[in-house]
N, C-alpha and C positions, 0 to 999 in steps of 0.2 A: 526497153530491152531489145537488143539486137540478136538475131539468130542467124547462124550460118551452117553450111554443110561441112561435116567432118569427113576428111578423106582417109581417116584411119579406121579404128575399130568402131563397130556399132555399139549401141547401149546394151548392157548386159540384161537389163530388165525388159525393155520393149523392142529392141532391135533397130531403133531409129538412128539415123546418122546426123540428125540435126542437133547442134550444140549451141549453148549460149555463148555469145561473143562479148557482149557488154551488158551490164556493168562488170567491171573487173572482179568484183567480189563473187560473182556467180559464173565467171567464164570457165568453160570446160565441162559444165554440167549438161545433162541431156535436156533439150528444150521441150520434150514431150512429157516425160514422167518425173522430172525433178520437182522437189517441193518449192524451189525458187520460181520455176515457171508457173506452177499452180498458183502460188501466191500472187504472182504478177497478173495472171489471168483473172483471179478473183478481184484484184484491185481495179482492173480495167472494167470488169462487169459492174462493180460498185460505183465507179465513176460514171459509167453510162447510165446507171439507175438514178444517181443524183441529178445528172443533167436532165434526164427525162422527167423526173419529179419536179425540178425547177421549171421546166417548160410547161408542164401541166399546171403548176400553180400560177404561172404567168397567164396562161390561157384562161384559167378559171377567174383570175382577177380581172382580166379584160372583159370577160362575159358578165361578171358581176357589175362592173362599171357601166357597161352598155345597158344592162337591165335597170340599174338605178337611174340612169339618164332617161330611159324610156318611161319609167315610173314617174319621174319628176315632170316630164312633159305631159303625161296623162293627167297628173294632179293639177298642173297649171291650166290645162284646158278645162278641167272640171271646175276649178275656181273661177275661171273666166266666164264659163257658162252660167254658174250660179250668180256671179256679179251682174251679168246681162239680165238674167231673170229678175233679180232684185230691182235693178234699175227700171226695167219695164213695169214691174209691179208697182213701184213707187209712182211712176208716171201715170199708170192707169188709175191709181187711187187719187192722185192729184186731179186728173181730168174728171173723174167721177165727182169729186167734191166741187170743182168749178162748175160742172154742169148742174149739180144739185143746187148750188147757190144761184145760178142763173135762172133756174126754174122757179125758185122761191122768191126771186127778185130782191135778194139781199145783196149788198155790196160784198165783193170778194175780200177776204182777209189774207189771201195768199200772195 
């Protein structure tokens, strides 16, 4: 919507000299108090709200992806620690059995 200055009479309702120039269907109406201008302003506000909501959703999605990535990294580190612990426990058990067999002078089966 394009608004311009009217050099004729002021609006009878609000006294403004701003008039709507374009679109042609609304030209000549007051840019301050007409229902066309109010509708236009409401559409602009609604568009801004939709864009803000879309940006908020994108920001939340990005944060959720980062959180999921961090959680996956923590779980992978936990799995690796458990695998190391299990490997060390198996090695300790095998060493214990070898040592036990050495002490009893029996041949190793391992």
